[in-house]
C-alpha positions in Angstrom: 0.1 -0.3 -0.3 1.1 3.3 -0.6 -0.4 6.5 1.5 0.8 8.6 4.1 -0.8 11.8 5.7 -1.0 12.7 9.3 -4.8 14.1 8.1 -5.8 9.9 7.3 -5.3 7.7 10.3 -8.3 5.8 9.8 -9.6 3.5 7.8 -8.2 1.5 5.3 -4.3 1.7 4.7 -2.4 0.5 7.5 -1.9 -1.0 10.8 -0.6 -2.7 13.8 -1.7 -4.7 16.5 -0.6 -7.7 17.8 0.8 -8.4 21.4 3.2 -10.4 22.8 4.8 -12.6 19.5 7.7 -15.0 20.9 9.5 -16.2 18.0 13.2 -18.1 17.8 13.5 -20.0 14.7 14.3 -19.2 11.8 12.8 -21.7 9.9 9.3 -22.4 10.4 8.0 -23.7 7.5 4.5 -22.5 6.3 2.0 -24.8 7.2 3.0 -24.7 10.7 1.0 -22.9 12.3 1.4 -23.7 15.4 5.0 -22.2 15.4 2.8 -18.6 14.8 2.4 -15.9 17.4 -1.2 -15.3 18.7 -3.2 -12.4 16.0 -5.2 -10.5 18.2 -6.8 -9.7 15.8 -8.5 -12.7 14.8 -10.9 -15.6 16.7 -9.1 -18.2 14.4 -7.4 -21.2 15.9 -5.1 -22.0 13.9 -3.3 -24.8 15.0 -6.9 -26.8 16.0 -8.2 -26.2 12.2 -6.9 -23.7 9.8 -8.3 -22.6 6.0 -6.1 -23.6 3.0 -8.2 -23.0 0.2 -11.0 -20.8 -0.8 -13.6 -21.2 -3.6 -16.2 -18.3 -3.8 -19.0 -18.7 -6.0 -20.9 -14.8 -5.9 -23.3 -13.3 -7.3 -22.9 -9.3 -7.3 -25.8 -7.2 -7.3 -25.8 -4.2 -7.8 -29.1 -3.2 -7.0 -29.4 -4.3 -3.4 -25.8 -3.7 -2.8 -24.7 -7.2 -2.0 -23.1 -10.3 -2.6 -24.4 -13.4 -2.7 -23.7 -16.7 -3.0 -21.2 -19.4 -0.6 -17.8 -19.7 -0.5 -16.4 -23.5 0.0 -13.4 -23.8 2.6 -11.2 -26.4 2.7 -9.9 -27.6 5.9 -6.2 -28.5 7.5 -7.1 -29.8 11.0 -5.6 -31.2 13.8 -6.2 -35.2 14.8 -8.7 -34.4 17.7 -10.2 -31.3 15.9 -14.2 -31.3 16.0 -14.5 -27.3 15.5 -13.6 -24.6 13.0 -13.5 -21.0 14.1 -14.2 -18.6 11.6 -13.9 -14.6 11.6 -17.1 -12.8 10.4 -18.8 -9.1 10.3 -21.1 -7.7 9.1 -22.0 -11.3 6.8 -25.8 -12.8 6.9 -24.8 -16.4 7.4 -27.8 -18.6 6.0 -26.9 -22.3 6.1 -23.4 -24.3 6.3 -23.2 -27.5 4.8 -20.3 -30.2 3.5 -20.8 -30.3 -0.1 -23.1 -33.1 0.3 -25.4 -30.7 1.0 -25.8 -32.1 4.7 -25.9 -29.0 7.3 -23.4 -28.8 9.9 -24.2 -27.1 13.1 -22.4 -23.4 14.1 -23.1 -20.8 16.5 -22.1 -17.3 16.4 -20.0 -15.2 19.0 -20.5 -12.3 21.2 -20.2 -9.0 18.2 -16.8 -6.7 18.9 -17.4 -3.2 17.1 -13.8 -3.7 15.2 -13.0 -7.6 15.1 -16.7 -8.8 14.0 -17.9 -11.9 15.6 -16.5 -15.5 16.0 -18.5 -18.1 14.0 -17.6 -21.9 15.2 -18.5 -24.8 12.6 -18.9 -28.4 13.6 -16.4 -30.2 11.4 -17.9 -33.0 9.0 -16.9 -36.1 9.9 -15.1 -37.9 6.4 -14.2 -34.3 4.7 -12.0 -31.9 5.2 -14.3 -29.0 2.9 -17.4 -26.7 4.5 -19.6 -24.7 2.4 -20.8 -21.1 3.8 -23.9 -20.0 1.9 -23.5 -16.0 2.8 -24.4 -12.1 1.8 -22.3 -9.1 2.2 -24.5 -6.8 4.5 -25.0 -3.2 4.5 -21.7 -2.7 6.6 -19.6 -4.2 4.5 -16.9 -2.4 4.7 -14.8 -4.3 2.3 -16.8 -3.9 -0.5 -17.3 -0.6 -1.9 -20.5 0.2 -4.3 -19.8 3.4 -6.6 -22.8 5.0 -8.4 -22.4 6.6 -12.0 -21.6 9.8 -10.3 -18.2 8.6 -8.6 -17.3 7.2 -12.2 -15.8 8.5 -15.5 -17.9 5.9 -17.6 -21.4 6.5 -15.9 -21.3 2.4 -15.3 -21.6 1.8 -11.8 -18.4 -0.1 -10.4 -17.8 -2.0 -7.6 -14.1 -2.8 -5.9 -13.0 -4.6 -2.2 -10.2 -3.6 0.0 -9.5 -6.0 3.3 -6.1 -4.8 4.4 -6.5 -5.0 7.0 -8.9 -6.4 8.6 -11.9 -6.8 6.9 -12.1 -9.4 4.5 -14.2 -10.7 7.2 -16.7 -8.5 5.9 -17.2 -9.8 2.4 -15.7 -13.4 3.0 -15.9 -16.1 6.0 -12.5 -17.2 6.6 -9.5 -16.8 9.1 -8.8 -13.2 8.6 -5.1 -13.2 9.6 -2.2 -12.2 7.9 -0.4 -15.3 8.6 -3.1 -17.9 7.5 -2.1 -17.6 4.3 -4.5 -19.4 1.6 -5.3 -20.0 -2.0 -8.2 -19.0 -3.6 -10.4 -19.2 -7.1 -13.5 -17.9 -7.7 -16.5 -17.7 -10.0 -18.3 -14.3 -10.1 -21.4 -13.4 -11.3 -22.0 -9.8 -12.6 -24.7 -7.8 -14.9 -24.7 -8.0 -18.3 -21.8 -5.4 -19.8 -19.6 -5.3 -16.8 -16.3 -7.4 -16.4 -14.2 -8.5 -13.4 -11.2 -8.8 -13.0 -9.4 -10.0 -9.3 -5.6 -10.5 -7.7 -5.8 -14.1 -9.4 -5.1 -15.6 -12.6 -7.9 -14.9 -15.5 -8.8 -11.8 -15.5 -10.2 -11.0 -19.1 -13.0 -9.4 -21.1 -14.4 -12.4 -22.0 -16.4 -14.4 -19.4 -19.3 -16.3 -19.7 -23.0 -15.9 -20.5 -25.7 -17.1 -18.6 -29.0 -18.1 -19.1 -30.6 -14.8 -17.2 -28.4 -12.1 -19.4 -25.3 -12.0 -16.8 -21.5 -13.1 -17.4 -19.6 -15.0 -15.6 -15.9 -14.5 -15.0 -13.6 -17.4 -13.3 -10.6 -16.7 -11.8 -7.4 -18.9 -9.7 -4.7 -17.4 -7.3 -2.3 -21.2 -6.8 0.2 -19.5 -4.4 -0.8 -19.3 -0.6 -1.7 -15.5 0.5 -2.8 -13.3 3.2 -6.5 -13.4 2.6 -6.5 -9.5 2.9 -5.3 -9.6 -0.3 -8.1 -11.8 -1.8 -9.4 -8.5 -4.0 -12.4 -8.3 -6.4 -13.3 -4.9 -8.9 -16.2 -5.2 -11.1 -16.5 -2.3 -13.9 -17.0 -1.1 -17.2 -13.5 -1.9 -18.1 -11.6 -1.9 -20.8 -7.6 -3.5 -21.1 -4.0 -2.9 -22.8 -1.3 -4.2 -22.6 1.9 -2.3 -21.4 4.9 -5.4 -22.2 4.7 -9.2 -22.3 3.9 -9.9 -18.5 2.0 -6.3 -17.8 -1.0 -4.3 -18.4 -3.3 -1.9 -17.3 -7.5 -1.8 -17.1 -9.5 0.6 -16.3 -12.5 2.2 -17.6 -12.3 3.4 -21.0 -12.1 6.8 -21.1 -9.0 6.3 -18.7 -7.4 3.3 -20.3 -4.9 5.2 -22.7 -3.2 7.5 -20.2 -3.3 5.0 -18.2 -1.3 2.9 -20.5 0.7 6.2 -21.5 1.4 6.5 -18.4 2.8 3.0 -16.6 4.7 2.0 -19.8 7.8 1.7 -17.7 6.5 -0.6 -15.4 8.7 -3.6 -17.9 11.8 -1.6 -17.0 11.0 -1.3 -13.1 10.0 -5.3 -13.0 13.5 -6.0 -14.5 15.4 -3.5 -12.5 13.6 -5.3 -9.4 14.1 -9.0 -9.9 18.2 -7.8 -10.9 17.8 -6.7 -7.4 16.1 -9.1 -5.6 15.3 -12.3 -7.7 12.3 -13.6 -9.9 8.7 -11.8 -10.1 7.2 -15.3 -8.7 3.2 -14.0 -9.6 3.0 -14.7 -13.5 1.6 -11.1 -14.5 1.5 -7.5 -13.0 -1.1 -5.5 -14.1 -2.7 -2.6 -12.7 -6.6 -1.6 -11.8 -6.7 2.2 -12.2 -10.2 2.4 -10.1 -12.5 5.4 -10.2 -11.5 8.8 -9.1 -13.6 8.2 -5.5 -11.1 5.8 -5.1 -10.1 6.7 -1.6 -6.1 5.7 -1.9 -3.0 6.0 -3.8 -2.7 2.5 -4.0 -2.8 -1.4 -2.7 -0.5 -4.0 -3.6 -3.1 -6.6 -4.5 -1.2 -9.3 -6.2 -1.0 -9.9 -10.3 -3.4 -6.6 -9.8 -2.5 -4.2 -8.2 -4.9 -1.6 -7.8 -4.4 2.3 -8.1 -5.6 6.1 -8.2 -6.1 8.0 -11.3 -4.3 11.2 -9.4 -1.4 10.0 -10.4 -2.0 9.8 -14.3 -0.5 13.6 -13.8 0.5 12.5 -18.5 4.3 13.4 -18.1 5.1 10.3 -16.5 6.2 11.6 -12.9 4.0 10.0 -10.2 5.2 6.5 -11.2 6.8 6.1 -8.0 3.9 4.7 -6.3 4.0 2.1 -8.8 7.2 1.0 -8.4 6.7 0.8 -4.3 3.4 -1.3 -4.7 5.3 -3.5 -7.3 8.1 -3.9 -4.5 5.5 -5.1 -2.3 5.3 -8.4 -4.9 8.5 -9.2 -2.9 7.9 -7.8 0.7 4.5 -7.7 1.6 2.7 -10.4 -1.0 5.6 -13.3 -1.0 6.9 -12.6 3.0 4.7 -11.1 4.5 4.0 -10.0 8.5 2.6 -12.9 10.0 0.8 -10.2 12.5 -0.1 -6.4 11.9 2.0 -5.9 15.0 5.2 -6.3 12.8 3.8 -4.4 9.5 7.0 -2.4 9.6 8.2 -6.0 7.9 6.1 -5.0 4.7 6.3 -1.7 4.4 9.6 -0.3 5.8 11.6 -2.7 3.6 8.9 -1.7 0.6 9.8 1.5 0.8 13.7 0.8 0.8 12.9 -1.5 -2.3 10.9 1.1 -3.7 13.9 3.6 -3.9 16.3 1.2 -5.1 14.2 0.6 -8.1 13.2 4.3 -8.4 17.3 4.6 -8.3 18.0 1.9 -11.4 15.5 3.2 -13.4 16.0 6.9 -12.7 18.9 7.7 -11.4 21.0 8.1 -7.7 19.8 11.9 -7.6 16.2 11.4 -8.3 16.4 8.2 -5.5 18.0 10.8 -2.9 15.5 13.0 -3.5 12.8 10.4 -2.3 14.6 9.1 0.6 15.4 13.1 1.7 11.2 13.3 1.3 11.1 10.1 3.2 13.0 11.8 6.3 11.2 14.9 6.3 7.7 13.1 6.1 9.4 10.8 9.4 10.7 14.0 11.0 7.0 15.2 11.8 5.4 12.2 12.3 8.2 11.4 15.1 7.5 15.1 16.6 3.7 14.3 16.8 3.3 10.8 17.8 3.5 9.0 21.2 6.9 7.8 22.2 5.7 4.0 22.2 4.2 4.0 19.0 7.5 5.2 17.4 8.9 1.8 17.9 9.3 -0.2 14.7 7.8 -3.1 16.7 4.2 -1.9 17.5 1.6 -3.5 20.7 -1.6 -2.0 19.8 -3.3 -4.6 21.8 -7.1 -3.6 22.0 -6.6 -0.4 20.0 -7.5 -0.3 16.0 -4.7 -1.6 13.5 -5.5 1.1 11.6 -3.4 3.0 14.1 -0.7 1.5 13.0 -0.9 3.8 9.8 1.9 6.0 10.5 5.5 6.8 9.0 7.1 5.0 11.8 6.6 1.5 8.9 7.4 3.1 6.1 9.6 5.7 6.6 11.7 4.6 10.3 11.9 1.4 8.7 12.9 2.4 5.2 15.7 4.4 7.1 16.4 1.5 9.6 17.3 -1.1 6.3 19.4 2.3 4.7 21.4 2.4 7.8 22.1 -1.5 7.7 23.1 -0.9 3.7 25.8 1.8 4.8 27.7 -0.2 7.8 27.6 -3.4 6.0 28.2 -2.3 2.3 25.4 -2.6 -0.3 26.9 -5.5 -2.0 26.4 -7.6 1.3 23.1 -6.3 1.9 21.6 -7.1 -1.6 23.1 -10.3 -0.9 21.5 -10.8 2.3 18.1 -9.3 1.1 18.0 -11.6 -2.0 18.9 -14.7 0.3 15.8 -13.2 2.5 13.0 -13.4 -0.1 13.9 -16.9 -1.8 14.0 -18.0 2.3 10.8 -16.8 3.3 9.0 -16.7 -0.2 4.9 -17.2 0.4 5.7 -17.3 4.4 5.0 -15.1 7.2 7.6 -13.6 9.0 7.7 -11.8 12.9 10.4 -9.3 14.1 12.1 -11.7 16.2 12.3 -14.1 13.3 13.7 -11.4 11.2 16.5 -10.6 13.5 17.6 -14.0 14.3 17.6 -14.6 10.6 20.1 -11.2 10.7 22.4 -12.9 13.5 22.6 -15.8 11.0 22.9 -15.1 7.8 24.2 -11.3 7.3 26.1 -10.7 10.7 27.3 -14.6 11.0 28.8 -14.2 14.3 30.7 -10.6 14.2 29.5 -9.1 17.4 31.4 -5.6 16.5 29.2 -5.2 12.9 26.1 -6.1 15.2 26.6 -3.7 17.1 27.3 -1.0 15.1 24.0 -1.9 13.3 22.3 -2.4 16.9 18.9 -3.8 15.5 17.3 -3.9 18.9 17.9 0.4 19.3 15.7 0.4 16.0 12.9 -2.0 16.3 12.2 -1.9 20.3 14.1 2.1 21.0 11.9 5.1 19.9 12.4 7.7 17.7 15.6 7.7 14.8 18.6 5.6 16.9 21.6 8.0 16.6 23.5 5.4 13.9 20.8 6.9 11.4 22.4 7.6 8.0 22.2 10.6 7.1 20.3 12.1 3.8 21.2 14.4 1.7 19.8 15.5 -1.8 22.1 18.3 -3.8 18.9 18.6 -6.2 16.8 20.0 -2.8 20.0 22.4 -2.3 19.5 23.6 -5.8 16.1 24.4 -4.8 16.2 25.9 -1.7 18.9 28.2 -3.4 15.8 29.4 -6.1 13.4 29.3 -3.2 15.5 32.4 -1.3 16.1 33.6 -4.4 12.6 34.3 -5.4 11.9 35.5 -1.2 15.0 37.9 -2.0 13.3 39.1 -4.6 14.2 37.6 -8.2 11.1 37.1 -10.8 9.5 33.9 -10.7 10.4 33.8 -14.6 14.8 34.0 -13.8 14.5 30.9 -11.6 17.0 28.3 -12.8 14.0 25.8 -12.3 14.4 24.4 -16.5 13.8 20.2 -16.1 12.8 20.2 -12.5 11.1 16.7 -11.6 7.4 16.6 -9.3 9.4 16.6 -6.2 11.6 19.3 -7.1 8.6 21.6 -7.4 7.2 20.1 -4.4 10.5 21.1 -2.2 9.6 24.2 -3.9 6.2 25.0 -2.8 7.9 23.7 0.7 10.6 26.2 0.8 8.3 28.9 0.2 8.1 31.4 3.0 4.8 30.8 4.8 3.3 34.5 4.4 3.6 35.4 0.6 1.2 39.1 -1.3 -0.8 38.5 -4.0 1.4 39.7 -5.9 4.2 37.0 -5.3 1.7 34.3 -5.8 0.6 35.8 -8.6 4.1 35.8 -10.3 4.5 32.0 -9.3 1.1 30.7 -10.9 1.7 32.8 -13.9 5.5 31.9 -14.6 4.6 27.8 -13.7 1.0 27.4 -13.8 0.4 25.3 -10.4 -3.6 26.6 -10.6 -3.9 24.6 -13.5 -1.1 21.8 -13.9 -2.0 18.5 -14.3 -0.1 16.8 -11.6 -2.4 16.2 -8.4 0.7 16.5 -6.4 2.2 19.8 -7.1 -1.3 21.1 -7.7 -2.5 20.0 -4.2 0.8 22.0 -1.9 0.2 24.8 -4.7 -3.8 24.8 -3.2 -2.2 24.6 0.3 -0.1 27.4 -0.3 -3.1 29.2 -1.8 -5.8 28.7 1.2 -2.9 29.8 3.4 -2.6 33.4 2.0 -6.1 33.2 0.8 -5.3 33.4 -2.7 -8.5 33.7 -4.2 -7.9 33.3 -8.1 -6.3 29.9 -7.0 -9.8 29.4 -5.6 -11.9 27.6 -8.6 -9.3 25.0 -9.4 -9.7 24.4 -5.5 -13.0 23.6 -5.9 -12.7 21.4 -9.1 -10.2 19.4 -7.7 -12.4 18.8 -4.6 -15.2 18.1 -6.6 -13.8 16.2 -9.6 -11.7 13.4 -7.0 -11.9 11.6 -3.9 -8.2 10.5 -2.8 -8.3 11.2 0.9 -5.0 12.2 1.5 -5.4 15.1 -0.8 -9.5 15.7 0.1 -8.9 15.6 4.2 -6.0 18.5 4.1 -7.5 20.8 2.0 -10.9 20.8 3.6 -9.0 20.6 6.9 -7.0 23.7 5.8 -10.2 25.6 4.7 -11.9 25.4 8.2 -9.0 27.1 10.3 -10.3 30.6 9.3 -13.6 32.4 9.5 -13.7 32.8 5.7 -12.7 29.3 5.0 -14.8 28.0 6.6 -18.6 28.8 5.0 -16.6 28.1 1.5 -15.7 24.4 2.6 -19.4 23.5 4.0 -20.6 24.5 0.5 -18.0 22.7 -1.4 -18.2 19.5 1.1 -22.3 19.6 0.7 -22.0 18.8 -3.1 -19.6 16.8 -3.1 -20.2 14.6 -0.5 -22.1 12.4 -2.1 -19.1 12.0 -4.8 -16.8 10.8 -2.1 -16.4 6.9 -0.8 -17.2 6.5 2.5 -14.1 6.5 4.0 -13.0 9.9 2.5 -16.2 11.1 3.7 -16.3 10.3 7.0 -13.2 11.3 7.7 -13.9 14.5 6.5 -17.4 14.4 8.6 -14.8 14.8 11.8 -13.8 17.8 10.8 -16.6 19.5 9.1 -19.8 17.2 10.3 -22.0 15.4 8.0 -24.5 18.1 6.0 -27.8 18.5 7.5 -26.0 16.6 10.9 -27.7 19.1 13.0 -30.8 20.4 11.4 
């Protein structure tokens, strides 16, 4: 996943959350779940009985906004097991049978607002499969139904988002990242729509049904954590990018997306040269409708991405590098519990930077690392000290509370520091071996440290002391040995920002061939207070108000709000009403609401725009502005 904003704490993106993980071995096989730490965000008891395969047969009812059908679960059990415990939330369980149709006894435990409820099912006496007949409910937070106002094509759209613990709202299974499962699916959709999934089988050629609908079939033969089972349905077209990559999107978007992602194959080659073969077959990208509230989600074989990265100049593709890197860190080797989330995102952020360096050069990568460190420094000033450890302990808290720069940027800073101390060649060899040794397996922090001791430090106590992994993992903030981050490009940008502040006309500044990151740093380096004349001069020279680069436009609009630069307000309203990415939407409304003059503008725009936003976005903005009409 790629989305960081201190304004965007609630909902799907990130997490933390398990307590008391104790693990000492470095070679626990994927199927030895009795050795996994207890996951306090799951009711499952995998040492007794665990799900190994999920077979879905679902109808997408857009009128009722429900997924209806069955989940056939293949189960592995201990010899004396008599029942299996699943995770469910807001699912209507209609019947549970064996594969011959014989009813099985089941019970649903007390419901927790966060975790849902345990579904306990008696096991068949002579079979290893159960069939759960169910339908999703109104509170199925993983399933997002978009109306025609929320799409580019005007056709309805559905997508799912399971991370961290939302898969249980659309699939009755054991919803813990350590319990990896294969899956297959038959998805039936209204005529004219196409279904795609994080699996093999994506195609526009479905099988017509007798009632005029269409059925699509999928299969994922590699075991994945359940949060990576993903579905999307809409008016979709496909464009090939390379021999093993392509892009799916609505017809109005697909050509722009194909242009934007033209360098995906080069990124794949760079990633493989670093850390070994890509093991998922294809790497396709699905561009979601404008209301998609996040940057990206790393679903295997089919990354979900926001349309706001379609800048027209391929300047925002680091997000794709991040999601691609997850094909190794996160999808291939997965945190066993959400307390160890840094093992997904810290590794991926580091790997993303290395991909970008290989494709675009060291200067470009240095800017990305500098931006990462700046964001981390800001986050460290705001977080409670206990939440600045890499390995978190959020028992009793929503796992979304782990969505901070700690997992991403402190995790990456740790790996950059290790690289600096042990040397890049040695560290690359170690990481490639790590991905190979633990492919398709869950991982804990303790096991990773043990693997470092065995394979990286190899008894060299002095080298280990210089790295000091415990200070990074279990200590607060940034340790003293953190590698320094410098960017010559940003130093040159700062000089230009200072020159502008001292009276140099914008047209006379040296901005030739600046990248998105240089423009963002320039805007952040400007004085807090600027006159309307200064802002008009900047806008006239560089076209910030009308730029098609969403990141630059967002940064400029924040400057405009801060200085009440009214010529940019028409662009601000358009930006707030034509896309729903929470990273952009929430800060802009928050900035407007902070002033007496801005609050009425925010209320007016939000009243009209709220119905076009995804629930995750408008729930966050409601906390700032309140739902329109709520006080009436």
